[in-house]
Backbone bond lengths (Angstrom), bond angles and torsions (degrees), N, CA, C in turn:
res aa  C-N    CA-C-N  psi(-1)  N-CA   C-N-CA  omega(-1)  CA-C   N-CA-C  phi
1 M - - - 1.403 - - 1.572 107.72 -
2 K 1.248 113.28 134.18 1.520 117.45 -177.06 1.525 110.96 -86.05
3 T 1.377 114.35 137.47 1.436 120.50 -177.66 1.457 109.55 -77.51
4 P 1.287 121.89 128.37 1.427 120.04 173.43 1.507 118.79 -57.79
5 P 1.364 123.71 144.82 1.396 123.50 -178.58 1.524 107.07 -63.10
6 V 1.426 114.87 150.31 1.443 121.91 169.03 1.471 113.38 -79.02
7 P 1.355 119.40 125.40 1.488 117.29 -178.32 1.460 113.20 -56.68
8 A 1.389 122.18 140.25 1.288 125.74 -177.20 1.537 117.82 -60.84
9 A 1.343 114.05 -25.47 1.474 120.56 175.76 1.593 112.05 -68.50
10 E 1.223 112.70 -17.79 1.533 114.82 -176.12 1.527 109.39 -81.72
11 S 1.274 121.04 128.65 1.455 120.40 -175.31 1.451 111.31 -92.16
12 N 1.321 119.21 162.98 1.491 123.43 172.52 1.391 115.01 -61.40
13 R 1.355 116.05 -35.72 1.538 119.11 179.74 1.493 113.22 -59.20
14 A 1.429 114.34 -30.42 1.479 119.05 -179.34 1.598 113.41 -73.91
15 M 1.323 113.84 -13.50 1.535 117.94 -172.42 1.513 111.73 -100.72
16 E 1.322 117.99 40.25 1.402 123.38 179.60 1.491 113.58 -58.52
17 G 1.361 118.99 131.44 1.413 121.51 -177.63 1.588 112.39 96.92
18 Q 1.348 114.07 -13.16 1.415 116.67 179.23 1.446 108.69 -113.14
19 S 1.393 119.61 163.60 1.504 121.00 177.38 1.586 107.36 -68.53
20 P 1.253 119.52 142.44 1.422 123.00 -178.90 1.565 110.69 -60.04
21 N 1.320 112.00 149.71 1.503 117.79 173.80 1.379 106.83 -87.10
22 L 1.373 116.31 121.96 1.441 124.39 -176.50 1.632 109.94 -67.98
23 F 1.303 117.50 -41.73 1.388 121.07 179.31 1.521 112.05 -59.91
24 L 1.338 115.90 -43.88 1.544 119.33 176.68 1.462 109.27 -64.24
25 A 1.347 117.32 -41.74 1.479 118.61 -173.89 1.535 107.09 -61.07
26 L 1.375 119.25 -44.53 1.416 124.04 -175.51 1.534 104.55 -67.07
27 R 1.358 123.76 -53.90 1.287 125.72 -179.71 1.502 113.00 -53.82
28 D 1.313 121.32 -41.20 1.444 124.39 -179.59 1.466 111.06 -64.94
29 L 1.370 121.25 -24.75 1.382 119.84 171.42 1.476 119.28 -56.91
30 L 1.342 113.89 -31.66 1.483 123.68 178.58 1.518 115.18 -83.86
31 L 1.271 114.87 -31.81 1.500 120.48 -171.90 1.550 115.35 -53.22
32 P 1.382 122.26 -33.85 1.402 118.05 174.31 1.527 116.99 -57.83
33 Y 1.378 113.36 -19.88 1.514 117.77 -176.99 1.464 109.49 -103.89
34 K 1.280 118.91 14.83 1.460 125.05 -177.90 1.566 112.92 -51.77
35 A 1.263 114.16 -41.23 1.509 120.25 -174.24 1.498 106.51 -66.00
36 D 1.314 124.10 -26.58 1.374 123.74 -178.45 1.616 113.73 -93.15
37 L 1.323 109.95 -2.47 1.456 117.68 -178.81 1.537 118.98 -110.74
38 L 1.288 115.16 159.54 1.519 117.16 176.56 1.552 98.80 -111.32
39 V 1.373 115.46 109.22 1.502 115.52 -179.26 1.538 108.05 -85.84
40 V 1.250 107.95 122.75 1.533 117.54 177.95 1.481 116.81 -89.52
41 H 1.305 119.87 -37.33 1.469 129.50 179.33 1.508 107.18 -136.61
42 D 1.298 120.49 128.72 1.470 127.73 169.16 1.579 108.33 -138.74
43 E 1.325 113.13 77.51 1.466 122.69 -174.74 1.538 107.31 -115.18
44 D 1.360 117.53 174.45 1.368 122.69 -177.19 1.495 117.22 -63.15
45 D 1.334 116.64 -20.50 1.432 116.83 -179.82 1.604 109.02 -136.08
46 H 1.340 116.40 16.56 1.477 117.14 -177.18 1.552 107.46 -154.06
47 F 1.403 113.21 122.04 1.423 117.27 171.50 1.481 105.50 -122.57
48 Y 1.311 122.38 137.76 1.436 122.40 -176.07 1.559 103.06 -145.24
49 A 1.326 117.02 135.67 1.536 117.94 -178.45 1.494 107.43 -146.86
50 N 1.314 118.61 138.59 1.412 126.75 176.21 1.594 106.52 -108.80
51 C 1.338 112.63 161.49 1.472 114.56 172.08 1.459 112.80 -69.43
52 R 1.384 118.52 147.90 1.436 119.77 177.20 1.565 113.80 -64.30
53 N 1.294 116.25 -37.92 1.419 125.91 177.84 1.464 113.89 -68.79
54 V 1.258 125.14 135.42 1.372 125.45 -176.54 1.614 108.26 -95.89
55 D 1.277 117.04 162.37 1.435 122.31 -177.94 1.509 110.16 -80.37
56 A 1.288 120.28 -178.36 1.527 121.63 175.53 1.420 117.77 -62.06
57 K 1.274 116.45 -15.33 1.523 123.35 176.81 1.524 110.40 -96.32
58 G 1.368 120.00 -0.69 1.433 118.85 179.28 1.502 111.92 86.02
59 K 1.319 116.88 8.61 1.493 121.20 -176.77 1.526 110.59 -98.61
60 A 1.339 113.91 141.09 1.513 114.98 174.02 1.448 113.45 -67.25
61 Q 1.396 115.88 143.67 1.337 118.84 -173.44 1.572 106.26 -102.85
62 F 1.352 119.12 129.69 1.379 124.52 173.64 1.642 109.76 -55.45
63 F 1.346 116.64 136.66 1.392 122.02 173.33 1.527 113.79 -112.81
64 S 1.467 114.47 -57.83 1.461 111.12 -175.66 1.542 102.84 -162.95
65 A 1.421 111.06 157.82 1.406 119.02 177.78 1.526 108.55 -150.62
66 V 1.362 115.71 150.06 1.476 126.48 169.87 1.555 107.71 -124.42
67 K 1.332 113.90 127.09 1.519 119.54 179.00 1.410 111.25 -135.09
68 V 1.249 119.43 134.78 1.475 128.10 172.26 1.507 108.86 -92.69
69 S 1.213 113.35 130.59 1.471 123.08 169.70 1.596 107.37 -138.00
70 G 1.317 114.86 104.94 1.489 114.19 -176.92 1.563 111.62 65.94
71 R 1.323 110.68 -127.60 1.465 116.09 177.43 1.513 113.66 -90.58
72 R 1.338 112.61 -17.43 1.500 123.31 -178.19 1.469 106.78 -79.70
73 H 1.436 112.88 137.25 1.448 128.90 177.66 1.519 102.24 -118.08
74 S 1.278 118.50 118.23 1.460 123.73 178.98 1.535 105.39 -104.17
75 F 1.455 112.85 133.27 1.495 118.27 177.22 1.483 102.12 -127.61
76 H 1.293 110.30 117.23 1.558 125.57 -176.70 1.517 105.96 -100.91
77 F 1.227 119.19 127.79 1.597 120.23 -174.91 1.562 106.32 -140.27
78 M 1.320 117.02 99.91 1.441 119.59 -175.05 1.424 118.15 -68.63
79 P 1.406 124.89 -22.05 1.448 123.90 175.29 1.538 112.95 -58.48
80 I 1.332 120.63 -30.34 1.475 122.03 177.74 1.463 111.11 -74.45
81 Y 1.332 119.21 -25.41 1.437 120.10 170.93 1.540 114.79 -75.20
82 T 1.339 114.73 -36.08 1.439 119.78 178.95 1.567 108.26 -73.92
83 F 1.297 115.64 -40.37 1.446 121.54 -176.48 1.470 108.91 -120.70
84 P 1.293 125.23 80.42 1.455 127.55 -175.89 1.464 113.82 -64.30
85 D 1.312 117.48 -19.26 1.464 118.08 177.10 1.416 118.36 -71.86
86 L 1.370 114.38 -6.28 1.511 122.38 173.10 1.548 110.82 -63.95
87 L 1.405 110.89 -25.56 1.513 115.85 -175.92 1.463 113.38 -87.37
88 A 1.332 114.45 -3.17 1.462 114.42 177.73 1.475 122.39 -54.03
89 G 1.336 113.51 -32.42 1.486 122.23 -175.29 1.504 113.11 -102.22
90 I 1.246 119.59 5.94 1.493 116.17 -176.27 1.548 113.85 -78.98
91 S 1.282 115.89 149.80 1.471 121.09 -174.71 1.556 111.61 -70.92
92 P 1.250 117.75 151.77 1.514 122.67 174.37 1.558 110.84 -52.75
93 A 1.274 116.39 -30.23 1.483 120.40 -171.93 1.565 104.60 -73.49
94 L 1.305 117.13 -46.49 1.569 122.56 174.92 1.565 110.80 -62.42
95 K 1.350 112.71 -40.19 1.538 117.67 -174.18 1.585 105.99 -63.83
96 K 1.357 115.99 -35.34 1.510 114.18 177.28 1.500 117.85 -63.80
97 H 1.253 112.33 -16.12 1.584 118.57 173.96 1.466 113.62 -84.89
98 M 1.298 118.28 -9.31 1.495 116.31 -177.99 1.463 114.12 -78.37
99 Q 1.274 115.30 148.13 1.480 124.80 176.73 1.524 105.66 -143.05
100 G 1.325 111.09 112.66 1.496 115.24 -178.10 1.526 105.87 85.55
101 K 1.253 112.53 -160.59 1.510 121.20 -176.00 1.601 118.43 -93.42
102 S 1.304 115.51 -20.52 1.418 119.23 179.98 1.550 115.25 -143.50
103 C 1.331 112.81 29.93 1.506 117.49 -176.95 1.509 110.20 -130.38
104 F 1.334 116.88 138.56 1.483 125.64 176.13 1.579 101.59 -121.46
105 N 1.407 110.99 138.33 1.450 118.40 170.58 1.462 109.72 -116.09
106 F 1.423 116.32 135.77 1.313 121.71 178.04 1.489 104.70 -130.80
107 D 1.459 113.94 152.02 1.442 120.46 175.03 1.529 112.13 -133.99
108 A 1.336 108.92 3.16 1.572 111.85 -177.97 1.558 107.45 -149.53
109 W 1.270 118.39 149.43 1.521 126.19 173.96 1.472 107.19 -63.58
110 D 1.369 121.55 128.63 1.379 123.95 172.64 1.574 101.90 -143.66
111 P 1.283 119.57 108.90 1.545 123.60 -178.75 1.581 111.01 -59.98
112 V 1.257 114.79 -39.80 1.431 121.31 -172.06 1.614 109.03 -70.09
113 L 1.272 113.84 -41.25 1.534 119.02 174.35 1.484 112.11 -68.61
114 L 1.306 117.47 -40.88 1.484 121.31 179.72 1.495 111.70 -67.76
115 H 1.365 116.26 -31.13 1.516 118.27 174.50 1.512 110.95 -74.03
116 E 1.307 120.22 -35.33 1.433 124.20 175.74 1.432 107.24 -64.34
117 L 1.360 120.25 -44.99 1.499 123.46 178.05 1.475 110.25 -63.16
118 Q 1.225 121.59 -37.08 1.506 125.22 173.29 1.462 111.16 -56.30
119 M 1.471 117.89 -44.20 1.439 117.20 -176.03 1.556 109.52 -70.55
120 L 1.405 116.74 -35.29 1.409 122.97 175.03 1.486 113.78 -55.39
121 I 1.367 109.68 -46.23 1.488 115.84 -178.68 1.497 110.90 -66.59
122 E 1.320 120.55 -36.48 1.502 118.67 -179.16 1.567 107.60 -69.50
123 Q 1.307 116.92 -33.00 1.448 117.11 -179.33 1.631 109.28 -70.89
124 G 1.241 113.61 -40.33 1.582 120.88 178.53 1.540 109.42 -63.03
125 V 1.394 116.10 -43.90 1.442 117.41 -176.93 1.557 108.32 -67.79
126 S 1.322 116.17 -34.31 1.578 119.12 178.61 1.510 109.16 -65.39
127 R 1.289 112.97 -45.56 1.455 117.49 177.96 1.486 116.32 -57.12
128 Y 1.381 113.32 -45.72 1.464 122.80 -179.25 1.574 108.40 -64.47
129 R 1.313 113.60 -38.70 1.507 114.03 -179.84 1.429 111.75 -66.69
130 V 1.457 119.13 -43.97 1.387 120.90 178.85 1.577 114.61 -62.90
131 A 1.318 115.36 -33.32 1.452 125.36 172.57 1.568 115.65 -71.54
132 G 1.308 119.77 -10.69 1.387 127.53 -177.71 1.452 112.42 77.44
133 K 1.267 125.16 20.87 1.455 125.48 -179.73 1.500 109.81 -88.42
134 L 1.283 122.75 -18.41 1.423 127.52 179.38 1.611 108.37 -114.85
């Protein structure tokens, strides 16, 4: 029997006594910046956000997304594509989760990696703000 998805509105803190929901944890890393973002999708297994500021052609710029596919949770983060030097200080453990230039794949909860990802997001948001993208 398949377990129904946890609603995106339910937070990890409300799930005491259960294993944390990885999708919600990844999504929650982006929520402090929601005011700077244009959220396109916020569903049980898919979160997608663009920058509020448009590019020179008037097109919305992709910022980040979290997508669940089976056990794998993909976390796409465009600031590391735009500013690859942000990856210079990441740990080998986080580097192992990279696929491509701006995506991390996770299949298990790891608070150390999530904390490191949070620091990377803070740096990326800061660089985007300075560049006028947010």
